[in-house]
C-alpha positions in Angstrom: 98.2 109.4 61.0 96.5 109.6 64.4 99.7 108.6 66.2 101.6 111.2 64.3 99.2 114.0 65.5 99.4 112.6 69.1 103.2 112.8 69.0 103.3 116.3 67.5 100.8 117.5 70.1 102.8 116.0 72.9 105.9 117.5 71.6 104.3 120.9 71.4 102.9 120.7 74.9 106.3 119.6 76.2 108.0 122.5 74.5 105.6 125.0 75.9 105.8 123.7 79.4 109.6 123.4 79.2 109.9 127.0 77.9 107.8 128.4 80.7 109.7 126.5 83.4 113.0 128.0 82.3 116.6 127.2 82.8 116.5 127.1 86.6 113.9 124.3 86.6 115.9 122.4 83.9 119.0 122.5 86.1 117.0 121.4 89.1 115.6 118.4 87.2 119.1 117.6 85.9 120.6 117.6 89.3 117.8 115.4 90.7 118.3 112.9 87.8 122.0 112.9 88.4 121.6 112.2 92.1 119.2 109.4 91.3 121.6 107.8 88.8 124.5 108.0 91.3 122.5 106.3 94.1 124.3 103.0 95.0 121.0 101.1 95.2 120.0 102.3 91.8 123.4 101.5 90.3 123.3 98.0 91.8 119.8 97.4 90.5 120.8 98.5 87.0 123.9 96.3 87.1 121.9 93.3 88.2 119.2 93.9 85.6 121.8 94.3 82.9 123.6 91.1 84.0 120.3 89.1 84.1 119.3 90.4 80.7 122.6 89.3 79.2 122.2 85.9 80.7 118.6 85.5 79.5 119.6 86.7 76.0 122.5 84.1 75.9 120.2 81.3 77.0 117.6 82.3 74.4 120.2 82.4 71.7 121.5 79.0 72.7 118.1 77.5 72.8 117.2 78.9 69.3 120.6 77.7 67.9 120.1 74.2 69.4 116.6 73.9 68.0 117.0 75.3 64.6 120.8 75.1 64.2 120.6 72.2 61.9 118.3 74.1 59.5 120.4 77.3 59.5 123.5 77.8 57.3 126.7 77.0 59.2 127.9 80.6 58.9 124.8 81.8 60.9 125.3 79.2 63.6 128.9 80.1 63.9 128.1 83.8 64.2 125.5 83.3 66.9 127.9 81.0 68.9 130.6 83.6 68.5 128.4 86.4 69.6 127.2 84.5 72.7 130.7 83.2 73.6 129.5 79.7 73.1 132.3 77.7 71.3 130.8 74.2 71.4 127.9 72.2 72.8 129.4 72.0 76.3 127.4 73.8 79.1 130.7 74.7 80.9 132.0 77.3 78.6 134.4 80.0 79.9 133.0 83.4 80.4 134.7 86.8 79.9 136.5 86.5 83.2 138.1 83.1 82.5 135.9 81.3 84.9 133.2 78.6 84.2 129.5 79.3 84.3 128.4 76.7 86.8 
């Protein structure tokens, strides 16, 4: 219940501050956020983080499948392998671009 009141209080304070700032301040913040998002350094960092996250998730899924795969139903193992793009037990599977992950 305490967390609910904290959220509601924060929502009310945000609404009041936002209402007082007005449309002009909102547009200024929106433009700043848009410039930030369009910055090449930010875009490269986001792209790199996204790529690294996908790689880490695939490795984790493969590790879990390898360790508990024999205890899972075959349909679950097949779905995980399909979702991660892993067809067999070879470490040189093709990625989305048709190249190998070496």
